[in-house]
N, C-alpha and C positions, 0 to 999 in steps of 0.2 A: 924710271921704268918706261920703256917705249910702248907705243900703242899695241904692237903685236904681242909683246910679252904680257901686257895687261889682259888682253883678250884671251890668251892661252891660260893665264892664271885663273881668270873668271870661269872659263870652261871647265878647268880642272876642279875648281871649287864645287861647281854644280854636279859634276860627275861623282866626286867623292861623297857629296851630300846624298845623291840618289842611291849610291851603293849602301851607305849607312842606313837610309830609310828602308831600302829593300831588305837588308839583313835583319833589321828590327821587325819588319813585317813578317818575314819568314819565322823568326823566333816566336812572335805572337801567335802565328798560325799553328806552329808546333806545340806551343804551350796549351792551346785550346783544342787540339786534336784529341779524339777519344783515346783513352789509355786504359789498359786492363792489367790488374794485378791480383794475385791470389795469396792468401796466407793459410797455411795448413798447421793445425795444432792438435795436440792430444791432451785435453784438460784432465781427463780421468781415464787412464788406460783400462781400468777394470770394467768400464761401461762398453768397451769395444766400439767406440764411436770416434771418428775423426771429425774435427770441426773445420769447416772451410769458410773463409771470409773472402768474398769477391768484391773488388772495388772497380767500378767503371767511372772514369773521370770524363766529363764533358760528353754525356750521351747526346746523340743527334736527334732523338725523337722523344715524344712524351711517353710512349709505350715501348718498353724494351723486353724482348723475348729471350729467355735463357733456356737452353736445352741440354739434355744428356744424350750421348751417342746411343744408337740402337745396336751398334756392333763395335768391335775393336779391330783395327787393322791387323791382318795376319791370321785372323780366325773368322771364317766366313759363315757366321751363324748370327741370327738375331738374338740378342740378350735382353735381360730385364733389369738393367742397372737402376732404373727409376724407382724400383720398389725399395731401394735402400737409402733414398733421399728423404731426410726427416727434418722436422722443426725449421722449415724455411721461413725467414723473415727478411723484409726489405725496408730500407729507410733512405732518406736523403742525407746530404752532408751535414745538416743541422741536427740530425738525430730524429727527425720526424718520420713516423711509420708511413710506409707507402702500401697501398692495397695491391694485391696480385691475384691472378686467376690461374688455375691449373687447367689450361685450355686444351691440352692434349696429353696423352699418356706420358710423353717424355719432355714436355715443355711447360714453362711457367712464364707468364707475362706480367711484368711490374708496370703499374699505371701511375704516371706522374700527374699531379693535379693541374687542371686547366682553370682559367687561362694562364698565360705566361710561358716563358721558355722552359726547357727541361732544366733540372737542377745541375749544378756543377759536378756533384758527386752522387752516384747511386751505389749503395752498399747492399750486398746480399750476404746473408749468413745462413748456413744449413749444416746439418750433420750427415755423415755417411756411416751407415751400419756396416762395420768392417768384419764381416763374418764369413767371407768366402771360404768354403771348405773343399774347393775343387782341386785343380792340378797345380795351383800355386803361381799362376801367372795371368789369369784373365780378369780377376776382380781385385777387391781390397781385403786385406787380412790384418787383424790386430790380435795378437796372442799375448795377453798380459802375463800369463804364467811364465812364458818363455822370454818375456820382455823383448818382443820384436814385432815388426809389422811390415807390410808391403802394399804398395799402391800401383796398380795399372791405371794410368791417368784417365782412360776413357770411362772407368767405373766411378770416378770421384769428382772430376772437374766439369762443371757446367760450362758451356760456351755461350758467347753472345752471338745470336743469329746475325749472319752477315759479316762477322769479324774474325772468322777462324784463321785468316791469313795475317792478322795484325800481331805485332810483337807483344809478348806478355812477360811479366816477372812473377816469381814465386818465392815466398818466404816460408821457411819451415821451422817450426819451433818444436823441440822434442823434450821429453823428460830427461832429467839429469842422468848422465852416464850413457845415454843412447847414442850410437854412431849412425851415420848415414852414408849410403852409397847410391850415386845416381850419375848418369852420363851428362846431366845438365851442367853447363859451365857456370861458375859462380858469378854473381853480379858485380863483385868487386875483385880486384887483382890480389887481394890478400889471401894467403893459403888457409885452407880450412883447419880448424883445431880438432884434436882427437875426439873431444866430446862437445860438439857445438850446441849451444843453447838455441841460437837462431842462425840459420844460414839462408842467404838470399841467392837466387839463381835467375838466369835469363833464358828465354826461349824465343826463337825467331817468329813463332806463330803458335796457335793452339795445336796444330798438327804436330809441331816439334815438341810441345809440352807433353802431350799424351803419348808420344813415341819415346818418352824418357822415363823408365820406371824408377820408383823410389823404394829403396830397401833401408829400413832403419831398425835400430835396437841392438841386440847382441849377436855378433857374428865374427868370424875370422876371415882375414883376407891376405893376399900377397900381391906383389906388383912385379912386372918384368917389362923389358924393352924388346922390340923387334921391328926391323924395317922402318925405323924412324918414328915409331909410334909407341905410346905407353899403354900397357894393358894392366887392368886390375881384375883379379879373380877373387870373388867373395863366396864363401861357403856357409850356407844357412841350414841349421838343423843337425850338424855333425861337426865334431872337432877331430874326427879320425881321418886325417889326411896329411900327407907329406907335401908341404907347400913347395919345397924345392923341386921334387920330382914331378909334381903336377905342372909347375911352371915350365920345366924342360919339355914335357909333352905338348903343352899349349903353344910354346914357342915354335915347335916343329909344325904344328897344324896351321898356325896363322901365317907362317912364312910360306908354306906350300900354297896356301890360298892366295896370298898377296902376289906371288910370282905369276899367277895367271894374268893379272892386270898391271903389274909393275910397281905399284905403290898403293898404300892404303888411302881411302877417301876420308880419313879422320885422323886426328892427333891423339885421341884417347879412346879406348874401347873398354867396356865393362862386361865381364862374365859374372852372372849371378846364378848360383846353383842351389836349388831347394832340394834337400835330401829327406827321403822318407815317404811313407804312405803307399807301400806296396811296390809291385814290380813295374809300374808304368814309367816310361821314359819319353820325354818330348820337350819341346820348347816353343817360345814365341820370340820371333825376331824383332829387332828394333834397328834404327839406322846406325847407331854406334854402340849397341849393347845387345845382349840377349838374356832371357831368363829361362833356365833349364831345370826341369824336374827329373830327378833320378831316384830310383828305388833304393839304391845303396850308396855308401860313402864313396868319395872320390879316391880314397886310399892313395895309391902311388900314380894314379892316372893311367894305368895299363889296361883297364877294362874296355872291351869293345863297345859296350853301351855308352860309356862316357865319351870315348873318342868319336864314335859315329855321330851322335847327336850334336856334339860340339862342332864338328866339321860342317855338318849340315847348316846349323844355325849361323855359324860365322860366315859361311859363303853367302848367306842372305844379305850381308852388309852391301854386297853388290847386286846379286840377282834377286830382285823384287823391291829392295829398299832404294837402290840407285838406278839399276836397269829395270824399270817397272812398266807394266802395261798401263795404258790410258785408264784413268778412273781410280787407280790406286795411288792417289796423291796428285793434287789436293783432293781431299776425301769428301764424299757426301755421306754424312753420318746418319741420315734419316731413313735409309732404305738399303736393301741389298745392292751391291755394286757388282755387276756380272762381267766377266771377261772369259774369253775362250783360251787364254794363255796361262792358266794356272798350272797346266802340265809342264810348261817351261819354267815357271817361277818355282814350283815345288818339286816336280819330278826330276828335272834336269839338275836342280840343286842336290837332290838325293844321289844322283849319279856322280856329281862332283865330290860329294862327301866321301865316296869310295876312292875316287882318284886322289883326293887330298891325303888320305891315310896311306895310300900306296906311295905317292910321291914323297911324302914326309919320312918314309922309311919305317913307319909304325906297323904296317901290314905288308906282307909279301905278295908277289904276283899270284901265287896259288890261292891265297885268301881272296884276292880280288876276283879271280875267275870263279871260285866257288860261290861267292856272294852273288855275282851276276847270273850264274847258272841257276841258283836257287830262285832268283827273281823271275827268270824265264819259266821255270817250272811252276811257280805260283801263278803267273799270268795264264799259262796254259790250262791251269785248273780253275780258272775264274770263268764261269759260264757266261757272265754278262759281257765278256769281251766280244761276243758275237752280236750284241745288241746295242752297245753304247760306244760312241767314239770318244777320243780323248778331249776333243773340243766340247762335246756335250757334258762329259764328266766335269770339265772345268766350269762351264757356265752354270751347271746345276749343283755346284758344291753346297749351296745354301740349303738344298733339300737332301744332301748326302752326308751331313755331319762334318763338313769342311774337309772331306777326304776324297770325294769323287761323287759318283751317282750310281745307284742301282747295283752296287757291289763292285763297280770298276773304280779302282783307285788311281788317281792321276799321279800320285807319288810312285806307284809301282810301274804302270805302263809308261809314264812320263820319263822315269829313269832309264827304261829300256829304249825309248825313243832317242834319248840322249846318246846311249851306246850305239844305236843304229847309225845315226848321222855322224857321230865321231869317227866310227870305222869307215864309213863311206868317204868322208873328206880325207882321211889319212890315206886310203888306198888310191883315191883319185889324184891326190897330189904327190904320191910317192913318199908319203911320210913327212912332207914339208909343212903341211898345215893340219889343223885339227879343230875340234869344237872350241878350243881356247881362243882361236882367232875369231870365231863367231861372237864369243863373249866380249872380246875386246872391241870388235866392230860396233856391236850394239851399245857398249859403254861410251864409245867415242861419239856416236851419232845421237844418242839419247841421254844416257846417264850423266855424262860430263856436262851436258847442256841443261840438265834439270827438267827434261821433257819425258813424258810417258810415250811408249812406242805403240803404234797401231797394230792390230792383229796380224796384218800381212808382213810386218817388219821382220819377223823371225825367218820366214821362208826366204825373203829377199836377202837377208844376211847369210843364211846357209848357202844359197846359190852364189852369192858374191864370193864367198870364201872357197867353195867347191869349184867355182868357175865352170859350172854346168847346170843344166836345167833339172831341177829336182821336184818339179810340181807333181808328177805322177806318183813318186815315192812318198812325198809329203802327204798327198791326199790319202794314200793307202795306209800310212802309219798313224796319221793325226786326225784325218777327217772322215775316215770310214771305219767299219768294224771288221775289216779283213784281217786275216792272220798276218803277222809280220813275217816277211820272207827272209828268214835268217840264212839259209844255206849259201846263197851266192855271196852275201855280205861277209859271213864268217870265212868262207873259203878264200875270198880275195885277201882277207887279213891274216891268213894262215892260222885260223882257229877251227876247231872241230867241236860241234855240238852233238852229244849223244844223249838219248832219252829212252827210258823203258816205259811201257804202258801196261796198265792192269785194268781188269773189269771194275766198274764203279757204279753204284746205285744213285748216290746223291741224297742220302738221308742223314738226319741227326737223330741219335738214339736217346730215349728218355733216360737221363743219368741216374735217377733214383731207383731204377729197376735192379733187382738182384741179378748178378751176372749169370748165375746158374739157372735162372727161371726159364722155362720153355718159351720159345718164341722171342721176337725182337719188337719192342714197342716203339713206334715212330713218333718223334717229337716234332720234327719239322722236315720240309722237303725243299731242296734247291730248285728254283725256277729253271725250266729247260732241261732238267736232268733226266736220266733214265727212269727214276722213280716217278717223276711227273708224267712222263710219256706212258708209264704203266698204269696211270690213274691211281697211284697210292695216295693216301691222305694222312695227315697228322692224326694220331689216335689208332691207326691200324696196327695190328700185330702180325708180323710175318712169321708163319709157322714152319713152312718148308720152302726150300729153294731147289727146284728140279727134283722134287721127291725126297730130298734130304732134310731132316729136321735141323733147325738152326737155333742158336742162342746168341746172346751178345758176344760171347767169346769165340764163336765159331763162324759167324756170318762172313766176316772179312776173309777168313781162310777159305771158305767155300767159294766166295766170289773170285779170289785170286787163282783158284785152280782152273778157272775158265778164261779163255782168250777174250780180249776186249770185243764188244759187239756180239757176244754169244747169245743164243736163244735162251730165254728165261721163262720158267713157269713157277709162279709163286702161289702158295696156299696162304690166304690172308683171313684173319678174324677181324671183322668190322662190327663192333657192337655184338648183337646176337646172330649176325650173319656170318657164313663162311663162304669166301669167294675164291675163285681161281683166276689169276691175272696172267696174261702172257705178253711177251715183248722181247726186247733185246737189252743187254747190259750196256752201260756207257763205257767211257774210257777216261782214265786218269793217268797223268804223267807222274813218274817218280824216278828217283835216281838220275836227275838231270846233271850232266857234267859238261863243262866247257874247258877245253884244253888247247894249248898251243901245239900245232903240228910240228913234227920234226922237219925243220927246213934249214937251208944254208943261212949263215949269218947275214949275208948280203941281200936276202929276199926282201923286197919292199913290204912294209907293214909289220911283220913279226917283231923285228928288233925295236920298233918304235911304238909298240902297243902301249897306250895309256900314258906315255911319258909326256911331259910338257913340251910344247912346241915354242920356238923362239919368236919373240916379238919382232 
């Protein structure tokens, strides 16, 4: 071996040695990095308690704080999950008990003994009282009689402060014969068994974990394929459904939604339907699943309730879960997270729910126009539209029941804002572009990059697609309490809006009153209504209207005989007093209709109304 060869060999030896040492060092660091794992079990279903075991390996400090979220993503209300956390115990890896303090309403701090380093393992055990009797998707449910349960992760899993973005694993142990459905990927590549005793899952973070609901117990399900993804539909609480027909309807819905963006952002998606409990319908979105509550069975999937809620929640897989405002991921679980863009996240999603059903061929154009005209009429009859902007309704959702603020729903007006800008873009571009292109632009710039968008991004995207300045219109529709100027927008799109108005007081009548009893007893009064301007009060009894005696069954007829804004004289009984109040009637819209004008086929706008635009 010559000197040059020896030198090269020696250099190569040291290089390989350094690589080996570096790899070993990385493995040591990875092995000693903090790791979080959960184990969920149901030792005694009849107790209606879930047991959670949380293991934190290699904690980095002597004192470790564990917390339960104050809210769950998708529902903008402060909740009290902490009241269902019971029997909390902490210990180290050797089984020694560790002291803890309940230092705030939603937090527990475990104290490791000093002096010395933190223990290699810190284990936390606690029970969750699974008694949620709400709408079937906000909390934790365990029904031993029906042999089933459900977990919304935010209500059950404590997180380690400062580690919500760290990977976690979950092990689930169920009673014999219980099934499980969850969008979480299994930790191993082996397929799940029909009745798993223990199943292990992985999540990229705590955010991912609690965004993945768990349904277990007895339920029926079916599976179908669409656009390269696998979909599972599970029905809980009812066996009265035609799986094949429901799958056909769902296939049409998911395909129409996916076509807006071109491809699904997931490989597997889970629909969970909770059936029963009255006429309520609604859902909670997750990044690759949704949980929906319906008052009646899925049957053959033809009901409007089933289709509309499904289309809305499924579209959330993009709009709000992927294309999301800043603050809605990663999440601050300690306090309300406010954004002015919920009108876009929820209201425009509601508009797309209608478009999806139309484009899927499940509802015709007449249905679509009727639904939109009903929305316009409902907004016109909302007094708070004169007081509250869409941005304010979005920011103050936490004070408005997660639907808006002061009576203005960002679902309702937000869906109509979506209609407004969709029509504007279509007419400005001669039908070549639409709101679909805005969605795709926001997805490309933010969703695909895993970034939340700032509040000004929606306007910028609208203007980019419309290729015109929309600031004045955006301000009028979104940032002010002005009336939406429909006439020019509809006319340009070859649509015609017709509305009738009637006289209106704005009172709620005491329902327990006999219909035939003389006079009308007022239960409540709408703010800003004609009744408020007349100085009527709850508890007043209206005896006459313009000299004519009235009862519950005749008041509305008497009002409708009068043109809107007519002079009124009311005789009112207020306790022992008899008063005469004067003023004007209000105005209420009814019989709102939206129709396509009779136009030539080649007229820009009309032939392309609501259809998908090409990417």
